[in-house]
C-alpha positions as CSV (number, residue, x, y, z in Angstrom):
1,M,8.6,1.9,-19.9
2,E,11.1,4.4,-18.5
3,S,9.2,7.3,-20.2
4,L,5.9,6.0,-18.7
5,L,7.6,5.8,-15.3
6,D,8.8,9.3,-15.6
7,F,5.3,10.5,-16.5
8,F,3.7,8.8,-13.5
9,N,6.4,10.1,-11.2
10,L,5.8,13.6,-12.6
11,I,2.1,13.4,-11.9
12,D,2.7,12.0,-8.4
13,G,5.0,14.9,-7.7
14,F,2.0,17.2,-8.0
15,L,-0.4,14.9,-6.1
16,G,0.5,12.2,-3.6
17,S,4.1,13.1,-3.2
18,A,3.4,16.8,-3.0
19,A,3.9,18.6,0.3
20,W,0.2,19.6,0.5
21,F,-1.4,16.2,0.1
22,P,-0.6,14.7,3.6
23,Y,-2.0,17.9,5.2
24,V,-5.2,17.6,3.2
25,L,-5.7,13.9,4.1
26,L,-4.9,14.3,7.8
27,G,-6.7,17.6,8.0
28,V,-10.0,16.1,6.9
29,G,-9.6,13.3,9.4
30,A,-8.6,15.7,12.2
31,F,-11.6,18.0,11.4
32,F,-14.2,15.1,11.6
33,T,-12.5,13.7,14.7
34,I,-13.0,17.0,16.5
35,Y,-16.4,17.8,14.8
36,L,-17.8,14.4,15.8
37,K,-16.1,14.3,19.2
38,F,-13.6,11.5,18.7
39,P,-16.0,8.8,17.3
40,Q,-13.1,6.4,16.9
41,I,-12.8,6.2,20.7
42,R,-16.4,6.8,21.8
43,F,-18.0,4.3,19.3
44,F,-15.2,1.7,19.3
45,K,-17.0,-0.8,21.7
46,H,-20.3,-0.3,19.9
47,A,-18.7,-1.1,16.6
48,W,-17.7,-4.6,17.9
49,L,-21.3,-5.2,19.0
50,V,-22.5,-4.4,15.6
51,V,-20.1,-6.5,13.7
52,T,-20.8,-9.6,15.8
53,G,-24.5,-9.3,14.9
54,K,-25.7,-8.8,18.4
55,L,-27.7,-5.7,17.4
56,D,-29.2,-7.2,14.2
57,K,-33.0,-7.0,13.8
58,G,-33.8,-10.0,11.5
59,D,-34.1,-9.7,7.8
60,E,-32.9,-6.3,6.5
61,P,-32.1,-5.0,3.0
62,G,-28.7,-5.9,1.7
63,D,-26.6,-8.7,0.2
64,T,-24.4,-9.8,3.1
65,T,-23.8,-9.6,6.8
66,H,-21.9,-6.9,8.8
67,F,-19.0,-9.4,9.4
68,R,-18.7,-10.4,5.7
69,A,-18.9,-6.8,4.6
70,L,-16.1,-6.0,7.1
71,T,-13.9,-8.9,5.9
72,T,-14.5,-8.0,2.3
73,A,-13.4,-4.4,3.0
74,L,-10.5,-5.6,5.1
75,S,-9.4,-7.9,2.3
76,G,-9.3,-4.9,0.1
77,T,-7.1,-3.0,2.5
78,V,-5.0,-5.8,4.1
79,G,-2.7,-6.5,1.2
80,T,0.8,-5.8,0.0
81,G,0.6,-2.5,2.0
82,N,0.9,-4.4,5.2
83,I,4.0,-6.4,4.1
84,S,5.6,-4.4,1.3
85,G,4.2,-1.0,2.1
86,V,5.4,-0.8,5.7
87,A,8.9,-2.0,4.6
88,F,9.0,0.5,1.9
89,A,7.9,3.3,4.2
90,I,10.7,2.4,6.8
91,F,13.2,2.0,3.9
92,L,12.4,5.6,2.8
93,G,11.8,7.4,6.1
94,G,13.2,5.3,8.8
95,P,11.4,4.4,12.1
96,A,9.6,7.8,12.0
97,A,7.5,6.7,9.0
98,L,5.8,4.1,11.2
99,F,4.6,6.8,13.6
100,W,3.0,8.8,10.7
101,M,1.3,5.6,9.5
102,W,-0.2,5.4,13.0
103,A,-1.4,9.0,12.9
104,T,-2.9,8.4,9.5
105,A,-4.8,5.3,10.8
106,F,-6.1,7.0,14.0
107,L,-7.5,9.9,12.1
108,G,-8.5,7.6,9.2
109,M,-10.8,5.7,11.6
110,T,-13.1,8.7,11.6
111,T,-12.7,9.5,7.9
112,K,-13.8,5.9,7.1
113,F,-16.7,6.2,9.5
114,V,-17.9,9.2,7.7
115,E,-17.4,8.0,4.1
116,V,-19.1,4.6,4.8
117,T,-22.1,6.1,6.5
118,L,-22.8,8.6,3.8
119,S,-22.3,6.1,1.0
120,H,-24.5,3.5,2.7
121,K,-27.2,6.1,3.1
122,Y,-27.5,6.7,-0.6
123,R,-27.0,3.2,-1.9
124,V,-29.4,1.8,-4.6
125,K,-30.7,-1.5,-5.7
126,T,-29.6,-2.3,-9.3
127,E,-31.4,-4.0,-12.2
128,D,-30.0,-7.4,-11.2
129,G,-31.3,-7.0,-7.6
130,T,-28.0,-6.4,-5.9
131,M,-27.0,-3.4,-3.8
132,A,-24.7,-0.8,-5.2
133,G,-23.2,2.1,-3.2
134,G,-20.1,4.2,-2.8
135,P,-19.2,7.9,-2.9
136,M,-20.4,8.2,-6.5
137,Y,-24.0,7.7,-5.3
138,Y,-24.0,10.4,-2.6
139,M,-22.2,12.7,-5.0
140,D,-25.0,12.1,-7.6
141,R,-28.1,11.6,-5.4
142,R,-27.4,14.1,-2.6
143,L,-24.9,16.6,-3.9
144,N,-26.4,16.7,-7.4
145,M,-22.8,16.6,-8.8
146,K,-23.1,14.1,-11.6
147,W,-19.8,15.2,-13.1
148,L,-18.0,14.5,-9.8
149,A,-19.7,11.2,-9.4
150,V,-18.6,10.1,-12.9
151,A,-15.1,11.4,-12.2
152,F,-14.9,9.3,-9.0
153,A,-16.3,6.2,-10.7
154,I,-13.7,6.4,-13.5
155,A,-11.0,6.9,-10.9
156,T,-12.3,3.9,-9.0
157,V,-12.0,1.7,-12.1
158,I,-8.4,3.0,-12.6
159,S,-7.6,2.4,-9.0
160,S,-9.0,-1.1,-9.1
161,F,-6.1,-1.8,-11.4
162,G,-3.6,0.6,-9.8
163,T,-4.3,-0.3,-6.2
164,G,-6.0,-3.7,-6.0
165,N,-4.8,-5.5,-9.1
166,L,-1.4,-4.7,-10.5
167,P,0.6,-4.2,-7.3
168,Q,-0.9,-7.2,-5.7
169,S,-0.1,-9.5,-8.6
170,N,3.4,-8.1,-9.0
171,G,4.1,-8.5,-5.3
172,I,2.9,-12.2,-5.3
173,A,4.9,-13.1,-8.3
174,T,8.1,-11.5,-7.1
175,S,7.8,-13.1,-3.7
176,I,7.0,-16.6,-5.0
177,E,9.8,-16.4,-7.5
178,S,12.4,-15.4,-4.9
179,T,11.2,-17.9,-2.3
180,F,10.2,-20.9,-4.4
181,G,11.7,-20.3,-7.8
182,F,8.4,-20.5,-9.7
183,S,8.2,-18.4,-12.9
184,P,6.2,-15.2,-12.6
185,M,4.4,-16.1,-15.8
186,L,3.2,-19.4,-14.3
187,V,2.2,-17.8,-11.0
188,G,0.3,-15.0,-12.8
189,G,-1.5,-17.4,-15.1
190,V,-2.7,-19.8,-12.4
191,L,-3.8,-17.0,-10.0
192,A,-5.6,-15.1,-12.8
193,I,-7.7,-18.2,-13.5
194,I,-8.5,-18.7,-9.8
195,L,-9.3,-15.0,-9.5
196,G,-11.7,-15.3,-12.4
197,L,-13.5,-18.3,-10.9
198,V,-14.0,-16.3,-7.6
199,I,-15.1,-12.9,-9.0
200,L,-17.6,-14.4,-11.5
201,G,-19.7,-15.4,-8.6
202,G,-20.3,-11.7,-7.5
203,I,-20.5,-10.3,-4.0
204,Q,-22.0,-13.5,-2.4
205,R,-19.0,-15.7,-3.5
206,I,-16.5,-12.8,-2.9
207,A,-17.8,-12.3,0.7
208,A,-17.8,-16.0,1.4
209,V,-14.2,-16.5,0.2
210,T,-12.8,-13.4,2.0
211,S,-14.6,-14.2,5.2
212,K,-12.5,-17.4,5.3
213,I,-9.2,-16.0,3.9
214,V,-8.9,-12.9,6.1
215,P,-8.9,-14.7,9.5
216,L,-6.6,-17.4,8.2
217,M,-4.1,-15.1,6.7
218,A,-4.0,-12.9,9.9
219,V,-3.3,-16.0,12.1
220,V,-0.5,-17.3,9.8
221,Y,1.2,-13.9,9.5
222,I,1.0,-13.0,13.2
223,I,2.5,-16.3,14.3
224,G,5.5,-15.8,12.0
225,A,5.8,-12.2,13.1
226,F,5.9,-12.9,16.8
227,A,8.5,-15.6,16.2
228,V,10.8,-12.7,15.1
229,I,9.6,-10.2,17.8
230,F,10.1,-12.6,20.7
231,A,13.5,-13.7,19.3
232,N,14.6,-10.0,19.3
233,V,12.6,-8.9,22.4
234,E,15.5,-6.9,23.8
235,N,15.2,-4.6,20.7
236,I,11.5,-3.9,21.0
237,G,11.9,-1.0,23.5
238,P,14.6,0.8,21.5
239,A,12.5,0.2,18.3
240,F,9.4,1.9,19.9
241,G,11.7,4.6,21.3
242,A,13.1,5.3,17.8
243,V,9.6,5.5,16.3
244,I,8.5,8.1,18.8
245,S,11.7,10.2,19.0
246,D,12.4,10.2,15.3
247,A,8.8,11.3,14.5
248,F,9.6,14.9,15.4
249,T,13.3,15.0,14.4
250,G,13.7,12.7,11.4
251,S,15.9,9.6,11.4
252,A,19.7,9.9,11.5
253,A,22.0,7.8,9.3
254,A,22.4,4.3,10.7
255,G,24.3,1.4,9.0
256,G,23.6,1.6,5.3
257,F,20.6,3.9,5.9
258,L,21.6,7.4,5.0
259,G,19.0,9.1,7.1
260,A,15.6,10.9,6.5
261,T,14.4,14.4,7.3
262,L,11.2,14.9,9.3
263,A,9.4,16.2,6.3
264,Y,10.4,13.2,4.1
265,A,9.4,10.7,6.8
266,F,6.1,12.4,7.3
267,N,5.2,12.4,3.7
268,R,6.2,8.8,3.1
269,G,4.5,7.6,6.3
270,V,1.2,9.3,5.4
271,N,1.4,8.2,1.8
272,R,2.0,4.5,2.7
273,G,-0.6,4.7,5.5
274,L,-3.2,5.7,3.0
275,F,-2.1,2.9,0.7
276,S,-2.4,0.5,3.6
277,N,-5.8,1.4,5.1
278,E,-7.4,3.4,2.3
279,A,-9.2,5.7,4.7
280,G,-10.5,8.6,2.7
281,Q,-10.0,6.9,-0.6
282,G,-13.7,5.9,-0.9
283,S,-13.1,2.2,-1.7
284,A,-14.4,0.5,1.5
285,P,-17.8,2.2,1.3
286,I,-18.5,0.2,-1.9
287,A,-18.1,-3.0,0.1
288,H,-20.1,-1.8,3.1
289,A,-23.0,-0.8,0.9
290,A,-23.8,-4.5,0.5
291,A,-24.4,-5.0,4.3
292,K,-27.8,-5.9,5.5
293,T,-29.0,-3.0,7.6
294,K,-31.4,-0.1,7.5
295,E,-29.0,2.1,9.6
296,P,-26.2,3.6,7.6
297,V,-24.5,4.9,10.8
298,S,-24.2,1.4,12.3
299,E,-22.4,0.2,9.2
300,G,-20.2,3.3,9.4
301,M,-19.2,2.2,12.9
302,V,-18.2,-1.2,11.7
303,S,-15.7,0.5,9.3
304,I,-14.0,2.2,12.3
305,L,-12.4,-1.2,13.0
306,E,-10.7,-1.4,9.6
307,P,-7.8,1.1,10.0
308,F,-7.4,-0.2,13.6
309,I,-6.9,-3.8,12.5
310,D,-5.1,-3.0,9.2
311,T,-2.6,-0.4,10.3
312,I,-2.5,0.0,14.1
313,I,-2.3,-3.8,14.6
314,I,-1.0,-5.5,11.4
315,C,1.3,-2.8,10.1
316,T,2.7,-2.2,13.6
317,I,3.6,-5.9,13.9
318,T,5.4,-5.8,10.5
319,G,7.2,-2.6,11.5
320,L,8.4,-4.1,14.8
321,V,9.6,-7.2,12.9
322,I,11.7,-5.0,10.6
323,L,13.0,-2.6,13.3
324,S,13.7,-5.1,16.0
325,S,15.6,-7.4,13.6
326,G,17.7,-4.5,12.4
327,V,17.5,-5.6,8.7
328,W,16.2,-2.2,7.6
329,K,19.7,-0.6,8.0
330,E,21.7,-3.6,6.7
331,K,23.0,-4.2,3.2
332,H,22.1,-7.4,1.6
333,Q,23.2,-9.2,-1.6
334,N,20.7,-8.6,-4.4
335,I,20.2,-8.0,-8.1
336,F,19.7,-4.3,-8.6
337,D,16.6,-3.0,-10.4
338,R,17.3,-0.3,-13.0
339,S,14.9,2.1,-11.2
340,D,16.8,1.7,-7.9
341,M,20.3,2.4,-9.4
342,M,21.9,5.7,-9.8
343,F,25.4,6.5,-11.1
344,I,26.6,9.8,-9.7
345,A,29.6,11.9,-10.7
346,G,32.5,11.9,-8.3
347,E,33.9,9.3,-5.9
348,Y,32.0,9.3,-2.5
349,Q,32.8,7.2,0.5
350,E,30.4,6.0,3.1
351,S,33.1,6.3,5.8
352,K,33.3,10.1,5.2
353,N,30.6,12.0,7.1
354,E,30.7,14.9,4.7
355,D,29.9,12.6,1.8
356,V,27.1,11.1,3.7
357,Q,25.6,14.5,4.4
358,V,25.8,15.5,0.7
359,L,23.8,12.4,-0.3
360,F,21.4,12.8,2.7
361,K,20.5,16.3,1.3
362,H,20.0,15.0,-2.2
363,L,18.0,11.9,-1.4
364,N,15.7,13.8,1.0
365,K,15.1,16.6,-1.5
366,V,16.8,19.2,0.8
367,D,19.3,20.1,-1.9
368,E,18.6,18.1,-5.1
369,D,21.5,19.9,-6.8
370,A,24.0,18.6,-4.2
371,I,25.2,15.9,-6.7
372,T,25.1,15.5,-10.4
373,N,24.4,12.3,-12.4
374,F,27.3,10.6,-14.1
375,T,27.5,10.5,-17.9
376,G,30.4,8.7,-19.6
377,E,31.9,5.2,-20.0
378,I,32.8,2.6,-17.4
379,Q,35.5,0.1,-18.1
380,V,34.7,-3.4,-16.7
381,V,37.0,-6.4,-16.6
382,N,35.8,-9.8,-15.6
383,G,32.6,-8.3,-14.1
384,V,34.3,-5.7,-12.0
385,A,34.6,-1.9,-12.8
386,V,38.2,-0.8,-13.0
387,S,37.6,2.8,-14.0
388,D,36.8,5.7,-11.6
389,G,35.1,9.0,-11.5
390,F,31.7,7.7,-10.4
391,T,29.9,6.2,-7.4
392,L,27.0,3.7,-7.7
393,L,24.0,4.1,-5.4
394,N,21.3,1.4,-5.2
395,S,18.2,1.6,-3.1
396,R,19.2,4.9,-1.6
397,S,22.5,3.4,-0.3
398,F,26.2,3.0,-1.3
399,A,26.5,-0.1,-3.4
400,E,29.2,-2.6,-2.4
401,D,30.9,-5.6,-4.0
402,V,29.3,-4.7,-7.4
403,T,29.6,-7.1,-10.3
404,Y,28.4,-6.8,-13.9
405,S,27.3,-9.8,-15.9
406,V,25.4,-10.5,-19.1
407,G,22.7,-13.1,-19.7
408,S,23.1,-14.6,-16.2
409,T,25.0,-13.8,-13.0
410,E,27.4,-16.7,-13.9
411,D,28.6,-14.9,-17.0
412,P,30.8,-11.8,-16.0
413,Y,31.0,-9.0,-18.4
414,T,34.2,-7.5,-19.9
415,G,34.1,-4.3,-21.9
416,R,32.9,-0.7,-21.8
417,L,29.5,0.3,-20.5
418,L,27.9,3.6,-21.5
419,V,26.1,5.6,-18.7
420,E,23.8,8.5,-19.6
421,D,22.4,10.8,-17.0
422,G,23.0,8.3,-14.2
423,A,21.5,5.3,-16.0
424,L,23.0,2.3,-17.8
425,V,22.3,2.4,-21.5
426,K,22.8,-1.3,-22.2
427,Q,19.6,-3.1,-21.0
428,S,21.0,-6.7,-21.0
429,I,23.5,-6.1,-18.2
430,I,22.8,-7.6,-14.8
431,V,24.1,-5.6,-11.9
432,E,24.5,-7.3,-8.6
433,G,26.0,-6.4,-5.2
434,K,25.2,-5.4,-1.6
435,S,22.8,-2.6,-0.8
436,L,19.7,-1.8,1.2
437,V,16.6,-3.6,0.1
438,H,13.0,-2.7,0.4
439,S,9.4,-3.8,0.0
440,A,8.5,-7.6,0.3
441,N,12.2,-8.6,0.1
442,L,13.0,-6.6,3.2
443,T,10.1,-8.1,5.2
444,A,11.1,-11.6,4.0
445,I,14.7,-11.1,5.3
446,A,13.4,-9.8,8.6
447,F,11.2,-12.9,9.0
448,T,14.4,-15.1,8.9
449,R,15.7,-13.5,12.0
450,G,13.3,-15.3,14.3
451,F,12.7,-18.8,15.8
452,F,11.8,-20.2,12.4
453,G,15.1,-19.2,10.8
454,E,15.2,-19.4,7.0
455,Y,11.8,-20.9,7.0
456,G,10.4,-17.5,8.1
457,K,10.6,-16.2,4.5
458,Y,8.0,-18.9,3.5
459,I,5.5,-17.3,5.9
460,V,6.0,-14.0,4.2
461,S,5.4,-15.6,0.8
462,I,2.3,-17.4,1.9
463,G,1.1,-14.3,3.8
464,L,1.7,-12.1,0.8
465,L,-0.1,-14.6,-1.4
466,L,-3.2,-14.6,0.8
467,F,-3.1,-10.9,1.6
468,A,-2.6,-9.7,-1.9
469,F,-5.0,-12.2,-3.6
470,S,-7.8,-11.3,-1.2
471,T,-7.1,-7.6,-2.0
472,A,-7.5,-8.3,-5.7
473,I,-10.8,-10.1,-5.1
474,A,-12.2,-7.2,-3.1
475,W,-11.0,-4.5,-5.6
476,S,-12.6,-6.4,-8.5
477,Y,-15.9,-5.8,-6.7
478,Y,-15.2,-2.1,-6.3
479,G,-14.4,-1.8,-10.0
480,D,-17.5,-3.7,-11.1
481,R,-19.8,-1.5,-8.9
482,A,-18.2,1.6,-10.5
483,M,-18.7,0.1,-13.9
484,T,-22.4,-0.6,-13.0
485,Y,-22.8,3.1,-12.1
486,L,-21.1,4.2,-15.3
487,L,-22.4,1.9,-17.9
488,G,-24.9,-0.5,-16.2
489,P,-24.7,-4.2,-15.2
490,R,-23.9,-5.4,-18.7
491,S,-20.5,-3.8,-18.5
492,V,-19.4,-5.8,-15.5
493,M,-18.5,-9.0,-17.3
494,P,-16.1,-7.4,-19.9
495,Y,-14.6,-5.5,-17.0
496,R,-13.9,-8.7,-15.0
497,V,-12.3,-10.3,-18.1
498,I,-9.9,-7.3,-18.5
499,Y,-9.3,-7.3,-14.7
500,C,-8.1,-10.9,-14.8
501,A,-5.9,-10.2,-17.9
502,G,-4.4,-7.3,-16.0
503,F,-3.6,-9.5,-13.0
504,F,-1.7,-11.8,-15.3
505,W,0.2,-9.0,-17.1
506,A,1.3,-7.4,-13.8
507,A,3.0,-10.6,-12.7
508,I,5.6,-10.1,-15.4
509,S,5.8,-6.3,-15.5
510,D,8.3,-3.9,-13.9
511,T,7.7,-3.4,-10.1
512,T,8.5,0.3,-10.0
513,L,6.1,1.1,-12.8
514,V,3.3,-0.7,-11.0
515,W,3.9,1.2,-7.8
516,A,4.1,4.5,-9.6
517,L,0.7,3.9,-11.2
518,S,-0.9,2.9,-7.9
519,A,0.4,6.1,-6.2
520,V,-1.3,8.3,-8.8
521,A,-4.5,6.3,-8.9
522,I,-5.0,6.5,-5.1
523,V,-4.8,10.3,-5.0
524,V,-7.0,10.7,-8.1
525,M,-9.7,8.7,-6.2
526,T,-9.2,10.3,-2.8
527,L,-9.5,14.0,-3.5
528,P,-13.1,14.0,-4.9
529,N,-14.2,11.8,-1.9
530,L,-12.6,14.1,0.7
531,F,-14.3,17.1,-1.0
532,G,-17.7,15.3,-1.0
533,I,-17.7,14.3,2.7
534,M,-16.7,17.8,3.7
535,M,-19.7,19.1,1.8
536,L,-22.0,16.8,3.8
537,R,-20.4,17.4,7.2
538,K,-23.6,18.8,8.8
539,E,-25.7,15.9,7.5
540,M,-23.2,13.5,8.9
541,K,-23.5,15.0,12.4
542,E,-27.3,14.9,12.2
543,S,-27.3,11.3,11.1
544,V,-25.1,10.3,14.1
545,N,-27.4,12.1,16.5
546,E,-30.5,10.5,15.0
547,Y,-28.9,7.1,15.3
548,W,-28.2,7.4,19.0
549,E,-31.7,8.6,19.6
550,K,-33.0,5.4,18.0
551,V,-30.5,3.3,20.1
552,K,-31.7,4.9,23.3
553,K,-35.3,4.2,22.5
């Protein structure tokens, strides 16, 4: 597993985490924003009219309504990214990361408008009578690049697991276990069965379920979030101020948070923004292709609302909960994941500014050679390390009150522990202590700092369950449309069976490995789509102009 994790991280280093990727993603969005004269602003009101059905013209080709197509697409984007992803971005980049999530969403509104319009324009009716669309169809039918269409469809199938399936299942299982104590195996098994019952019904059942889940989950989550925001209302102004000011300077060290450079916060904010709203990834066009309309541009306008709702509204609410409560810079008792731990050579202290600066440079990749990993033996007596010459970091922070146990946290370890290149060799050792936390655990802690107290964490668990499960439902549809393109309708059923099996497997697998896979899958899917819509930029402008001519008439 560690070798596989290293492999995914290596690939991600050349793709999503590479310095060039955020500029490509934002650059395409910025280009179309200027090229189409800010459609996310000019067409915003019209988009709401379309989605409410006020402009419908009776029976038109398609499988579902504008609203249900929107909720299906939203269910694919509103998931763990809104709960775990925002927390993870702030954990890595501080308040500044939220600003770059906003920037990604604003420009992404235009990107999604373009990709949905073009994909809807070249959709087809399949052998079983349902509509199928997505970037692979405009790549094939318009660009005559069959090879690119096939590559995108394969990437979509991979992403259906790496984005919509594995991280969602893992996030649900982790949250339910920490909150209610249920076994991840039990949670994964039950939800895999329910998932199968839903997705076997195809787009009609998927759209019907998501049109009910999406509004419900939004209401539940927002109520819990505002209970925290209002309880910490005096911190809202400073939180917003930190987001704006840090966006152009980076975030300084605060509490247990060791700081983040502007470049690091920018990269992590854009990366998490894409994972949250998927603008440019080419996933949402697959859902919108099922909408009943003859006007591709009108469906494109509906999609403008997705990044707005997903990131600018829901992610901002999550961000304010985390920032106003102050939990993002506090250390909390937790069991350390192996992937978050790092033993470094030398004894560093958080109270010494020079030590903090050395670690700041290392963690933000300013000077990765600033420290060296520890290799050697650690002497432990009754669960506490008594030897020196090393410092333990966990979740990018100094670990405190660390204990070592074996089998369970109630059985302290005594003996020698071998560390090689910064990692513990003995796998059965449980390491526990105080450090920063991230992802869903950080959001859950933040939700306890409001009017609901400790009960707030249950809202996060329920919200994460609904958010993530609906995402898995939507992504199963994206994957089966890609399989339909690649191998025909007969390939859909085997895909769905494997999809449900993967959902169960992810519930009991390593969190970090799942997130590493998702990071690679997202970029592999995004790059061909961005290339394709840039190739059709002139056609996009012509389509918009033609649409408004029809509207005027």
